[in-house]
N, C-alpha and C positions, 0 to 999 in steps of 0.2 A: 218533308214536314218539321216542321219547330216541337221542339218540348212544349209541354205548355209549363209559364213562366212561375216561380212563385210568389205566393205571396206576403208579404211582408208582416211580420207580427208589430201588433201595438205594444210600445213601452210598459215594462214589470209596472212604474208607477200610477199608469191609466186603469189600471185592470187592480190592482191589489192595493190594500193599504200600509204605510210603512213598516217595514221590520220592527217590534217590538224590541227596545236597546237591553239587554241583560241587566238582571241586575244585581245594582249593589252591592259589595261586599259587608259582610255585618260586622257595626263595631266591635273593636276588642278583638281581632281574627285570633287565631296562630292557639286558641285553648286546648281543653280536654277533646273539645266537641270533635273540630277538624281535623284529628289524630284517628277518629275512630271511623270516619268518612271514607279518607283516604288510605288505600292498597298500600302494601310494603311493596319498595320497591325492590326492580330482582337482583341487585345488588348487596340487598340484606340480605341473600341468601346464601350462605356460602359457611363454609367451617367454621373452627374456633382462630384457625393458624390461617386461615384462605387459602391452604397448598389445595391443588387438586389434582385429581387422576392423569394421567398419559391417558384419555382417551380418543378416538377416531369417529369420524360419522359414522362407520359400518361394526365399530365394538357392538359386539353380543352381549345383551345385556339378560344373568335367566335371575327371579330371585332363587334364595336356598329357606327362604320360612315366609310363614304367612307376617305378615304387617301386626305389629304388637302395638297396644293401646298409644305409647307414648310418643311413636313419627307424628310426623308434621300429615296433613290432608294430600301432600301433592306428591308425597314419599308413601301413603297409604294406595295410592292411585299410581305408583310406579310401581309398584311389591304385587299390585295386583296383577295387572299388564302384561307385569313380564313373568306370568308361570311358563309361558313359552317366549324361548328366547327373542327378542327384538332389537334389532340396531337400535343405535343413539338419538341419529337420523326418522328413523318411526315412536320412537316414543318425543323427540320434540314437536311431531309435527301431530302426535295423538293429545299432548296437552297442553298445545302451541303455548310454548314456552321457546325461545332462542336457546343455540347452543351450551352459549355459556354458562346458564342456568342450568341446564340438564345436568353439565358435566357439575358443577355443585354438587346439586342433589344427591347425582348416583354416586356423589368420589364420599358424601359422609354414609350411605349405606353401604357400599364397601368397608370403609373404615369400619362402621357395627355389624359386619358377616354377618351383613341380610341380604346381599345379593353378590355376583358372578362375575367377574369381565371376560368374554374370550376372547377371542381374536377370530375372527370370520375365517369361513372355512373356502379354502382355496382349493380351486379347482386347478389342474391339468392346464396347461395350453393345449396339449400334443392328446391328442390316446394314442395307446401304445402298437402300436405296427402288426405286430404280434397278433394282441387280441382283434383287431381290426382285420387281423387273415383267417384267426381260429374261427369268427363269426362268421364272414363270407365262407366260406367251406361249408360249416356247418348249416348255414340259405341252401348251395347249392347241393347238397344230399340231400334235402326234404321234397 
């Protein structure tokens, strides 16, 4: 048995009107009104000297204080999120910002002593053999 044949769709122009072209830009563009509509680019978020802390994706960030009124909205959200330790990768995902912008924000907060950066907790590759034997003997005695 052969599968049924698909019918061809009719062209878009036959069923729908043509798309409307975008409106032309307003004359005299580049004024003060345009600056208020466009958000700032992410590279604008940087320290005074542009230096950044050495952060890794798994570096844990912990807030040291509540957000003061002088911080930016992004930094205030970051401080609220880091009441419990979170990695830079998690913060980047929660705030929907790239890693480079996160390092700039976190560097400013570290400089202001509002957050603390900690190295991740590294587990040992293998547990101690004597500990495993002690657990095994303890379980056998039960």
